[in-house]
C-alpha positions as CSV (number, residue, x, y, z in Angstrom):
1,M,40.8,112.8,88.0
2,S,42.4,114.1,91.2
3,T,45.9,115.5,91.4
4,A,47.1,112.6,93.6
5,S,46.0,110.1,91.0
6,L,47.7,112.0,88.2
7,A,50.9,112.1,90.2
8,A,50.7,108.4,90.9
9,R,50.1,107.7,87.2
10,A,53.1,109.8,86.2
11,R,55.4,107.9,88.6
12,S,54.2,104.6,87.3
13,E,54.9,105.6,83.7
14,R,58.3,107.0,84.5
15,P,61.1,104.6,83.1
16,G,63.1,102.7,85.6
17,L,66.8,103.3,86.5
18,R,68.0,100.4,84.4
19,I,66.2,101.8,81.3
20,V,67.6,105.3,81.9
21,L,71.1,104.0,82.2
22,A,70.7,101.8,79.1
23,R,69.7,104.9,77.1
24,H,73.1,106.3,78.0
25,G,75.0,103.2,77.0
26,I,75.5,102.0,80.6
27,D,74.6,98.4,81.4
28,G,75.4,95.9,84.2
29,V,78.7,95.0,82.7
30,T,79.8,98.6,82.6
31,L,78.8,99.1,86.3
32,L,81.3,96.3,87.2
33,A,84.1,98.7,86.2
34,V,83.1,101.3,88.8
35,P,84.9,99.7,91.7
36,S,88.1,99.4,89.6
37,A,87.7,103.1,88.5
38,L,87.3,104.2,92.1
39,F,90.4,102.0,93.1
40,V,92.5,103.7,90.4
41,L,91.2,107.1,91.4
42,A,92.1,106.6,95.1
43,L,95.5,104.9,94.7
44,F,96.8,106.6,91.5
45,V,95.0,109.7,90.4
46,Y,94.7,111.4,93.8
47,P,98.3,110.7,94.9
48,F,99.6,111.9,91.6
49,L,97.6,115.2,91.8
50,Y,98.6,115.6,95.4
51,G,102.3,115.1,94.6
52,L,102.0,117.5,91.6
53,V,100.5,120.3,93.8
54,L,103.1,119.6,96.6
55,S,105.9,119.9,94.1
56,L,104.7,123.4,93.2
57,E,104.9,124.5,96.8
58,P,108.7,124.8,97.5
59,K,110.2,125.9,100.7
60,A,111.6,129.0,99.1
61,G,111.2,130.8,95.8
62,G,108.5,130.7,93.2
63,W,106.2,127.8,92.3
64,L,108.7,126.4,89.8
65,A,111.7,126.8,92.2
66,N,112.0,123.0,92.7
67,Y,112.2,122.3,89.0
68,V,114.6,125.1,88.4
69,K,116.8,123.8,91.2
70,F,116.8,120.3,89.8
71,F,117.8,121.2,86.2
72,S,120.4,123.8,87.4
73,D,122.2,121.3,89.6
74,H,124.4,119.0,87.7
75,F,124.4,116.5,90.5
76,L,120.6,116.2,90.3
77,Y,119.8,116.3,86.6
78,E,122.6,113.9,85.8
79,T,120.6,111.2,87.7
80,I,118.2,111.0,84.7
81,W,121.0,110.0,82.4
82,N,122.4,107.6,85.0
83,T,119.0,105.9,85.2
84,L,118.5,105.8,81.5
85,Q,122.0,104.2,81.1
86,L,120.7,101.3,83.3
87,A,117.1,101.1,82.3
88,I,117.4,101.1,78.5
89,P,120.2,98.5,78.1
90,S,118.6,96.2,80.7
91,T,115.2,96.5,79.0
92,L,116.6,95.9,75.5
93,V,118.6,92.8,76.7
94,N,115.6,91.4,78.6
95,V,113.2,91.9,75.7
96,L,115.5,90.6,72.9
97,L,116.7,87.6,74.9
98,S,113.1,86.7,75.9
99,I,112.2,86.2,72.2
100,P,114.4,83.2,71.4
101,V,113.8,81.7,74.9
102,A,110.0,82.0,74.5
103,L,110.1,80.5,71.0
104,R,112.1,77.6,72.2
105,V,110.0,77.0,75.3
106,R,106.8,77.0,73.2
107,R,108.0,73.9,71.5
108,M,109.2,72.0,74.5
109,K,107.4,69.1,76.1
110,H,108.0,70.1,79.7
111,Q,107.0,73.8,79.2
112,R,105.5,74.3,82.6
113,L,108.5,73.0,84.5
114,L,111.0,75.2,82.6
115,T,108.7,78.2,82.9
116,A,108.5,77.7,86.7
117,I,112.3,77.6,86.9
118,L,112.7,80.8,84.8
119,V,110.2,82.8,86.8
120,L,111.7,81.7,90.2
121,P,113.6,85.0,90.7
122,I,110.3,86.8,91.0
123,T,109.6,85.1,94.3
124,L,113.0,86.2,95.7
125,G,112.6,90.0,95.4
126,T,115.3,92.5,94.5
127,V,116.9,92.7,97.9
128,L,117.5,88.9,98.1
129,V,118.8,88.9,94.5
130,A,121.2,91.7,95.4
131,E,122.3,89.8,98.5
132,G,122.9,86.7,96.5
133,L,125.0,88.6,93.9
134,L,127.1,90.1,96.6
135,N,128.1,86.7,97.8
136,Y,128.5,85.2,94.3
137,L,130.1,88.1,92.4
138,G,132.1,89.7,95.2
139,P,135.9,89.8,95.3
140,H,135.9,86.6,97.5
141,G,132.7,85.2,95.9
142,W,132.3,81.8,94.2
143,L,132.9,83.2,90.7
144,N,136.1,84.9,91.5
145,R,137.4,82.0,93.6
146,V,136.8,79.6,90.7
147,L,138.5,81.9,88.2
148,V,141.5,82.7,90.4
149,D,142.0,79.2,91.7
150,G,141.7,77.8,88.2
151,G,144.4,80.1,87.0
152,L,142.1,81.9,84.5
153,I,142.7,85.3,86.0
154,A,145.3,86.8,88.4
155,D,143.1,89.3,90.2
156,P,139.4,89.1,91.1
157,V,137.0,90.7,88.6
158,R,135.1,93.6,90.0
159,L,131.4,93.0,89.2
160,I,129.8,94.7,92.2
161,H,129.6,98.2,93.6
162,N,129.7,99.5,90.1
163,Y,127.5,99.8,86.9
164,W,127.7,96.1,86.0
165,G,126.5,94.8,89.3
166,V,123.3,96.8,89.0
167,L,122.8,95.8,85.4
168,I,123.2,92.1,86.2
169,A,120.7,92.5,89.1
170,L,118.2,94.2,86.8
171,F,118.4,91.4,84.3
172,I,118.0,88.7,86.8
173,S,115.0,90.3,88.6
174,I,113.1,91.6,85.6
175,F,113.7,88.9,83.0
176,P,111.1,86.5,84.4
177,F,108.4,89.2,84.0
178,T,109.5,90.0,80.5
179,F,109.8,86.3,79.5
180,L,106.2,85.6,80.7
181,L,104.8,88.5,78.6
182,T,106.7,87.4,75.5
183,L,105.7,83.8,76.0
184,S,102.0,84.8,76.1
185,Y,102.4,86.8,72.8
186,V,104.4,83.9,71.1
187,T,101.8,81.2,72.1
188,G,99.1,83.5,70.7
189,I,100.5,83.1,67.1
190,D,98.8,80.4,65.1
191,P,101.5,77.7,64.2
192,S,99.8,77.1,60.9
193,L,101.1,80.4,59.6
194,E,104.7,79.3,60.1
195,Q,103.9,75.8,58.6
196,A,102.4,77.4,55.5
197,A,105.4,79.6,55.0
198,S,107.7,76.6,55.5
199,T,105.9,74.7,52.8
200,L,106.4,77.6,50.5
201,G,110.2,77.4,51.1
202,A,110.8,80.1,53.7
203,N,113.6,79.2,56.1
204,A,113.6,79.9,59.8
205,R,115.1,83.4,59.5
206,A,112.6,84.4,56.8
207,R,109.7,83.0,58.8
208,F,110.8,85.0,61.9
209,R,111.3,88.2,59.9
210,H,108.2,88.2,57.8
211,I,105.7,86.4,60.0
212,L,106.6,86.3,63.7
213,L,108.3,89.7,64.1
214,P,105.4,91.7,62.6
215,L,102.9,89.8,64.7
216,L,105.0,90.2,67.8
217,A,105.8,93.9,67.3
218,Q,102.7,95.3,69.0
219,G,103.1,93.0,72.0
220,L,106.9,93.6,72.3
221,A,106.3,97.3,72.3
222,I,104.0,96.9,75.3
223,N,106.5,94.5,76.9
224,F,109.3,97.0,76.4
225,C,107.3,99.8,78.1
226,L,106.4,97.7,81.1
227,T,109.9,96.4,81.5
228,F,111.4,99.8,81.1
229,V,109.1,101.3,83.8
230,Q,110.3,98.6,86.2
231,A,114.0,99.1,85.4
232,F,113.7,102.9,85.6
233,S,112.4,102.7,89.2
234,V,115.6,100.8,90.3
235,F,116.5,101.5,93.9
236,P,117.7,98.6,96.1
237,S,120.1,97.2,93.5
238,A,121.6,100.7,92.8
239,V,122.3,101.1,96.5
240,L,123.4,97.5,97.4
241,L,125.3,96.6,94.2
242,G,126.2,99.9,92.7
243,D,127.9,103.1,93.5
244,P,125.0,105.3,94.8
245,A,127.3,108.4,95.0
246,G,128.6,107.9,91.5
247,V,127.6,106.2,88.3
248,T,124.6,104.4,89.8
249,R,123.1,107.5,91.5
250,V,119.7,107.1,89.9
251,I,116.8,109.5,90.2
252,S,115.0,107.4,92.8
253,I,118.0,107.8,95.1
254,A,117.8,111.6,94.6
255,A,114.1,111.5,95.5
256,Y,114.8,109.4,98.6
257,T,117.6,111.8,99.7
258,A,115.4,114.8,99.3
259,A,112.5,113.3,101.3
260,F,114.2,111.3,104.1
261,E,117.6,113.0,104.5
262,Q,116.9,116.6,103.7
263,Y,113.2,116.4,104.8
264,D,112.2,118.4,101.7
265,Y,109.0,116.6,100.6
266,S,108.2,119.3,98.1
267,M,111.5,118.8,96.3
268,A,111.1,115.0,96.6
269,S,107.7,115.3,94.9
270,A,109.2,117.4,92.1
271,I,111.8,114.8,91.5
272,A,109.1,112.1,91.5
273,M,107.2,114.2,88.9
274,I,110.3,114.5,86.7
275,M,110.8,110.8,87.1
276,G,107.3,110.1,85.9
277,F,107.4,112.4,83.0
278,S,110.8,111.0,81.9
279,Q,109.3,107.5,81.8
280,L,106.2,108.9,80.0
281,I,108.4,110.4,77.2
282,I,110.1,107.0,76.5
283,V,106.8,105.1,76.7
284,A,105.0,107.5,74.4
285,A,107.9,107.3,71.8
286,V,107.9,103.5,71.8
287,L,104.1,103.3,71.5
288,A,104.0,105.9,68.7
289,S,106.6,103.9,66.8
290,R,104.6,100.6,66.7
291,G,103.0,101.5,63.5
292,L,106.3,101.7,61.7
293,V,106.7,97.9,62.0
294,Y,103.2,96.5,61.7
295,R,99.7,98.1,61.3
296,G,97.6,95.0,61.7
297,P,95.7,93.8,64.7
298,A,97.5,93.7,68.0
299,G,96.6,90.1,68.6
300,G,98.7,87.2,67.4
301,A,96.5,86.1,64.5
302,K,95.3,83.0,66.2
303,G,92.0,81.4,65.1
């Protein structure tokens, strides 16, 4: 047999690409994830690595000079605490309040209509929400006019350009997102579990504590993390409704100042890295504590 025929026979007996990929556990469904992986790589991984490298190239000093400058300047590192003071309370309020609202909406007849009303602030955006609160909660806004004209208070209540204005804005703009996530977890719980507990004599509080809360714990932890990340990145509300030079000088404002007022993009990247790692610490702590409440499946025990 000639050499050419032997080579042709070897090529014909060689397994196809699909068989080779299948041997490595890669099938057609797995390949569908490739575009998503490339998308994440292009829009998240590369910018993150670029920002990390840029933060280690300061205008002056060693490669850690930006981080040393941040943590040695009280006006800079205090922004972490200012941001946490806004993000953690607003996240807790949103998550805790979304639970009873979701439980009530689940049993309502016109669930879709009420859900649409509750998620309406998402369509407005943070800037429009802040503008509306300026007109409603300002010294001459509707709320203070009603209270003063009704004789309930003598002087207008200051609810804007301070901590409370930003906190209210965060609640209004983020609650719809938190509510939708909680509603999805609540509707995933099989109602027969509560009915069985009720027939055994468990009251509403006992059913929530021993059935609903353990099944919701995993989902609420994820909900807390996603809501916290949104609240931690507060910027428009802190500028328009808060005191950006005082109690609401959050870390995103410090990054903006370094980049677009001081034109120090290396320092701005360092602040962004610190911002990201601060969020990561809180998220990791919350996810690690999920097992303290419930170690069962993450789903809602439906089916």
